[in-house]
N, C-alpha and C positions, 0 to 999 in steps of 0.2 A: 174578383179577379181585377187586379190593378195593373194598368199598363203604364210603365214608366218609360220615359224617353231617355235615350242615351245622350250624354252631353255632346253638343255639336263640336266638331273639330274646326277650330278657327286659327287663322294666322295671328300669332301674338307678336309682340315687338321683338322678342328675342329671336324668333325664327326669321323674321324679316331682316333683322340686323345681321344675322349670320349669312343669309342669302346675299345681301349686299356686300358683305365683307369678302365673300368668295367670288362673286361675279364681276364686280367692278374692276379690280386690278387685272383680272384675266382679260377682260374686254379692252382695257387700256393698252395692255401689252400687245394684243393681237392687232389693234388698230395702228399702233406705232410701227410694228413690224410690216404691216401692209403698206403703210405710208412710205417706208424706206424701199420696199420691194417694187411697188408700182411707180413711185417717183412723182406722183401727181398730188394735187391739192386734197385736203381733207374732205372736201365736198363731193368727191367722186364716190359713187356707190360701191365700187370695187375696193375702196379703202375702208369705209366705215361699216359696211354691211356685215362682213365676217365677225367683227367685234361685237356688233349689236346682236347678231344671231346667237353667238356663243354666250353672251351675257344673259340673254333671255332664257336660254336652255339651262344654264347653270343656276340661275336664280330660281327657276321653277323646280328644278331637281332638289336643291337644298331646302327650299321653302316647304315642299311637299314632304320631304324626308323628316324635317324638323317638326312638323305638325302631326305626322302619323306615329305609329309605333305602339308600344305597350302602355297600358294604363298604369299609373303609379300606385 
């Protein structure tokens, strides 16, 4: 009886590239919108925090979705 290990799912460059491609423009847009709405400097947490949170969530969502799925 031979026990074989399933290949580990790892983040490859393509998955990380797609995650950055979708998360960074969205974060930039949200940060610029908050900059105009709040009217304060970029260093205020109310300006950059929503963009950072959305960027992290979208990055993780796309990265996990790109590494999972069916075996080819």
